N, C-alpha and C positions, 0 to 999 in steps of 0.2 A: 346453883347459878341463878342469877337474876333472870326471871322469865322474860324481861324486856331487854335482855342483853343484846340480842341481834339488832333490834330496832334502834337502840341507843348508839350502838357502835356504827351501824350503817349511816345514821344521821350525821355522825361526825365525818365519816368519809364522804358522804354526799355533799356536805357543805364545803369540804376541802376541794372536791372536784369542781364545784361551782366557782370557788375563789381562784383556783388555778386557771380556769377558762376566762375569768375576768381579769387576769394578769395581776392578781393580788397574792401571789404565792410566797412573797418574802416573809410574811408573818407566820407561816405554817411550820410545824415541827414534823419534818419528813420521817424522822426516827419513830415518833409516836404513831404517825399514820401507818407506817409500815407494820408496826407491832399490832395495831388494831386489825389490819387486813389479815395478818398472819394468824391472829387468834380466831377470827371468824372462820377461816378455812380449817384451822385445827379443830374447832368445835362443830365441824360439819355444816357450816353455813355458807359453803362455797357457792351453791345455787343462788342463794339470796344475794351474795356479793356480786357474782358475775352478772346476773340479770339486772341488778340495780345499777351497775356501771353502764351497761348497755342502754338502759332507759335514761340515765342521767346524760350520757353523751348525746343521745338522740334529741333530747329537749334542747340541749345547748346548740346543736347543729341546726335545728329548725329555726332557732333565733338568729343564728349567723346567716342562714340562707335568706332570711328576710332582709337583713342589712345589705347583703350583696345584691339582692334583687332590686333594692331601692336605688342603688348607684346608677348613674346615667353617664353616657358618653365614654370618654377615655378613662374616667375614674372608675368605670366598672371593673376593668381588669386589675387596676391598682388595688381596689377594695378586695377583689377575689384573692389576689396574691397576699395581701396583708393578713387576711383572715386565715388563709392556708398556712402561712408561716407560723401564726399564733397557734393554730390547731396542732401542728406538728410538735411544737415545743410543749404544749399542754399534754398531748398524748404521751410524749416521752416521760414527763414527770409522773403521770398517772401509772404508766407501765412500771416505773421504778418502785412506786408505792405498792403495786400489786405483783411484785416479782415472785413472791412465794406462791401465789395463786397460779401464776403462769407455769411454774415448775411442777406443781403437783396436780391441783384440780383440773386445770385446762388440759394437761397432758393425759390424765386418766380418763377424763370425760370426752376427749377428742373435740374440744371446743376451739374456736379461733383465738389465737393469742391476743392479748390486750391491744398491742400496738396495731396489728393488722385489723383488729375490730374497729379501731378508731379510723383507719383508712377506708374500710368498707362502708362505715356509716357516713363518712364524708362524701363518698361516691354516691350513696343512695339518697342522701338528704340535701346535698348541695349541688354536686356536679349533675346529677340526674333530675334535679328540680327542672321542670319543663321550661320555665321562663329562663332560668340561668343557662341551661344547656343550649337553648336556641340562640340566646344573645351571645354566649361565649363563642360559638362556632361562627356566627355572623361577624363578630368583631375581629376574630382571628383572620378570617378570609378577607375582610375589608382591609386590614392592615397589610396583608400580603399582596393584595391587588394594587394598593397604593404604592407599595415598594416596587412592584413590577413596572408601574407607570413612571418610576423615577423619583418618587418622594423618599425622603429620609424619615424612617419611623423609629420608634423606641423598641429596639429588638429585645431588650432585656425583659420587657413585659411578655412578649411572645415566648421567650425562652422559659420564663418562670411558669407560664401556663401549660406549655407542652410538657415540661418536666414534671409538673404536678400530675398530669394524665399518665405519664410513663410510670411514676411512682405508685399510682393507683393500680397499675398492672398493664402489661402489653395489650390485653384485650380491650381495656378501656381506651387507651391511646388510639388503637386501630379503629374501633367502632365510633368513638365520639369525635375524632379529629381526622385521622389519616385517610380513611375511605372517602369522606366527603371532600377533603382537601384534594385528593388525587382526581376525583371526578370533576371538580371545579377546574383543576389545572388542565385536564384533557379538553374540556369545553373552551377554556381560554385560548389554548394553543392551537386548537383546530380553527378557531376564528382568526387568530393572528396569522396562521399559515396562509389562509386565503388572502388576507390583506397584503402580506409580504409578496406573494406570487403576483398579485395584481399590480404592485407598485415598484418592485425591485428587479434588477437583473440578477442572474444566477450568482455571481460572486458576492453581491450585496446580501442576497438572501442567506447564503452560506455563512457569511460573517455574523449575521443576526442570529442564526440558529446556534452557531458555536458560542456566541455570547450568552444566549439564553440557557444553554446547557451549563455553562460555567456559573451563571447566577443561581441556578437551582441547587447546584452542589454547594455553593457558598452559603445559601440559605439553610441547607441542612446542617452544615457545620456550626452555624451561629445560633439557630434556635429550634431545630427539629431533631428528632431522634435519628441516630446513625442508620437505623434499619430502613428509614424512608428514602435514603439516597438512591439505592438501586431502583426503587419503585417509581420515584418521580423522574429519574433519568429515562426509564423506559417509556413513560408517558410522553415526555418531550421528544424523545427519539421517534416514537410512533407518529405523533401528530405533525412535527416539523420536518421529519426526514422521510420515514417510510411511506407515509401517505402522499408525499409530494415528490418523491425521487424521480418518477418518470417525467413529470413536468419540468423538474430542474435539469435533468440530463438532456432533455430534448429542447430546452429553451432556445429559441432562435436568436442567433447573434451573440449569445453569452453562455450557452450550455457546454456540454462536454466537447463537442466537435470544435466549437470556437476556441476552447482552451487548448485543444490539441493543435489546431492550426496556428494559434498565436504563441505557442510555447509558454503558456501561462503556468509555470511550475507551482507557484504559491497557491493559486486558485485550484489547480488540479489536486494538489496535496490536501487542501482543505476539503474538497469534495470527496476524495478517497477516504480521508480520516472520518468524515461524518457518515458516509454511506456504508463504510465497513462496520458500523455499529448496528446496522439493521439487516435482517435476513433478506437476501436477494439483492442487496445493494451492490456489492462488488461484481456479482454476476451480470447485472444490468450494465454497469460501466464497461465490463469486458466485451459484452456483445456489441454495444454501440461503438466502442473503439475498433473492434475487429471489423465491423461492417464499413466503418469510415476508411480504415487502412486498405481494405480490399477494393473499395470503389476508387479511391484516389490512386492506388497502385495500378488498377486496371486502366484508368485514363492515361497514366504515365507510360506503361509498357506498350499500349496499343496505339499511341499517338503516332500517326504516319510521319509527321515532321521530325519527331525525335529519333525515329528509326533510321533516318538518313545519316545520323551521326552515332554509330554504335558506341564509341568511346564516351561521348557525352551522355548517351542513354544509360550506360552503367554508372557513370559518375553521379548522375542524378539519383539513381537507385541507392547508391552508397550514402548520399546526402540524406535521402529519405530515411534510410535505416538508422543513421547516426541521430537524426532528429528524434525518432520514436524511442530509440534506446535511451537517450537522455531523458525523455519524458517519463519513461518507466522508472529509471534510476532516481531521478530527482523529484518527480511529482507523484509517483506511485509506490514509494518506499521500496523500490526494487522487488516488487511482488513477483514471485516466480510464475504465478498463474497468469498474470498480465504479460510477462515475457513469453510464455508459451503461446498465448493467444496471438501475440505479435508475430511470432515465427510462423504460426499456421496461416495468418493472413498473407505474409510475404510469400510463402510457398504457393498459396493459391494463385495470386496474381502474376507471379513471375512465370509460372508454367502456362499461363494463358497465351503467351507469345511463343510459338514454336522456334523462333530464332534466338531465344534467350541463351542457350548453350553456346551458340556461335559468338554472340555479342560479348559474353563474359570471357570467352577465350581470346577474342580480339583485344579486350581491355587489358588482360594480363599480358598479352603479346606486346601491346603498346608500352606498358610500364617496364617490361623486361628489356625492351629495345631502347627506350628513350629515358627511362627513369622519370623523376619529377624535377622540374626546373627549380634549381636552387635548393633541392632537398637532399638530405643525407641518405645513406643506405638504410638507416633505421626508419626513416620516414617512408621509404619505398616498401620496406618490410611490413610496416604497419598497414599501408594501403592494401598490400597483398593479403594480409591476415583478414582484413574486412571483406575483401573480395571472396575469400574462401567461405565466408558466411553466406554470400549469395550462391556460391557453388553448392552448398549443402541443401539449399532449397530446390535445386534442379532434380526433376524426376527422371529425366533422360540423360544420365551422366555418360552413357556410351556415345551419345551425339557430341557432347562436350569433348570427350576423349579424341574423337575423330578430328575435330577442328584443332584441338590443342596439339595433336601430333603434327599436323600440317604447319601450324605456326612455329612450333618448336624446331621443326626441320629447317625452315627458312632462316630462323635465327642462328642455328648452329652452323649451317652450311655457309651462310653469308657473313658469319662472324659479327652479327649485329645483336649483341646482348650486353646489358649493363655490366654483368660480371658472372663468372661461372658459379660463384657462391650464391648469388641470387637465384640462378637457374636451379641449382641443386637444392636450395632451400625450398623453392616452390615444389620440387619433386617430393621432398620429405613431407610437405603439407598434404599433398595429394595421396601419398602412401599412407599417412596417418589416418586420413579421412576414409579411404576406400580400400586399403590393403595392397599387398604386394602385386597381386594379379593385375590390378588396374595400371600399375606403373612399370611393369616388367619390360615392356617394349620401349617405353620412354627411357628407361635406364640403359637399355641396349643401345639406343641412339647416342647417348653420352660415351659409352664404351667405344663405339665405332669412331667417333671423332678423335678420341685419344689414340686409338690404334692407327687411324689415318695419319695423324701427326707423326707418330713414330715411324710409320712406313715411308712417308714423304721425306723425313729427315734422312732415312737410310738411302732412299733413291738419290737424293741430292749428293749425298756423300759418295756414292758410286760414280755419279757423273763427274764429280771433281777428280776422283781417282783416275778416270779414263780421259780426263781433260776434254770432256764433251760439253757442248753448249747448245741448249735448245733454242736459243735466240729469243726466249720470252720467259716471263715469270709465271710459272705454272703451279697451281695448287690443285691437288686431287683428293677427294674424300671417298673412302671406300666404305660402302654401307652394306649392312646385312639385310638380305632380302626377307621381307616379312615384318621387319621393324620399321621400315621407312616406306613412304609412297614411292614406287619404283618404275624404271625403264633401263635399256642396256646396249653395250658394245664392248668387245674384248680388247685387251691391250697386252702386248707381248711381255713387258717387264713384269706386270703383276702376276700373270699366269705362270711365268717361269719361276717366280719366287714363291708362289702358292699354288702348287699343282693340285688339281682335283676341284678347284673352286670355279665358280662361274661369275664373271664380272659384267655388270651392266651399268650404263651411264644414266644418270638422272639429270638430264640437261635442264629440265624445268626448275630445278633447285639451285642451279649454279648462278654466278654473277660475274661480270667482267667490268674492269675499269677502262674506259676509252678516253683518249685525248682527241678532241674534235676542234676543227677551225672552221668557222662560218664567216666568210669575209675576213675582216681584220680581227675578229674577236675569237679568243681561244676558250675552250671549256673542257672540264673533266666530267665525264658522265659515268655513273654506275648503273649498269643495266643488266638484265638477265642474259643468259647465254644465247637464247633465241634472238633477243633484241640485238645483241652484239653481231651475230651472223648477218642479220638484215642490214644493220648500219654499215658494216664493213663493205657491203656491196657498192656503197657510194664512193669508195676509194677508186674504183675502176669505171664508174659510169655516173653521169649527171642525174640520171633518173633510174628508178627501179626497173628491172626487166619486165617485159610484157608477156603474160602467159596466155596461151590459147587453149581452149578446151576442145 
């Protein structure tokens, strides 16, 4: 073999590598070049070939680095991109010529494959050139800052540059661009957050923060690596949301309380959506909402003027609950944790007023006696369902039971109820909520009314059979002692028909219809039994009797 074989063959390959880098590859015979490289490896000149390629590429890249370094302004990135594109094409051609070396020598000697060698050398001699590295990062950050300020930039240049860094390896992208980019973004958004807080109300701030988050995600999609999205999102969330969430929630006149008071569903939903992204955000909102509901509820239930009208008092509570239920459903994505906080707040302030059980019973009594003006049975049912929500908050349900029993007794004995179905429906609600034991005596009251009707029908039938006439329209209700509020007097008919029982009169529960004439005007009065006895005295005297002690 020619003793100068290796030198001559390498000279041919070296010249070809130079021509390829100078974009003059069209006149080369790639088949001949491949055969020369093949023969060098075959004749044990693999070291000479591999090291020669590395040195040749290094010289070429040092020249390229000088050309890139000389570029100024916006042409800097364009020059970097052009030279990178040329280098990739050249390295691919060189890899094809040295394919046999890659398969044998490189594998056996655990060397870096030719194409990766070309990337590594570009990294070392171009990207990590001190001047190029500093200018590249400064140019990228400047373009991004200008875009954040609203300018239109050439995104393709940024995309090409960041993609080059990614192609050189994730570690290169992270160290040479991503870390400084994230640090700069944190500084930018920390300053912007301060400026926003000083110049915007809460809804305006939230809209700006939401827009910034969207812009950064869009920026990643267009010219950054996908792995950066989660990282830059965390930076924006931390600086614009987490660091400012207390100031935003407490912002006077436009913060969370103002949103709650003004039914600002959209603003509330935006605050919830943003604060949900950071640790502690939803918890802060829940606490502020809970405190607000407790305080506004305390003022409502303890207001002396409102307590003069128990029906209005409960109606206002229902309105308040409807309001906050809608806020949770429409503004807080029906979040169960907020609903639970709302229930806890209502339970707290409703039980501050010891008369709450009585007022709620009075409200139910009013609805079951009068219904709702112009409303259907379904509307009444819906109101009673909402009232049951207030009932659930009561801690002293036994107090409610006492009042409810009194009110129910008056409705049943006076025949003043919207309908039996409504009464029994309410009973079912109470039984579902509290169990059979709670409603057993109430159900017994209904049974007594039915039994009394049947007994009265039988009594009238017997009077008819005996051709007897009492001279008045008499209705008697027979009640079970223990199930009703009680008092008493015996009557012959009932005791004869039901031996062994004890009959007592509950006169305070009765009512009488009276016709009265005052001068020329006639009236029909519905009064209690006691009132009727007193009024009847005026039939035989012009003034009530005088009592002497």
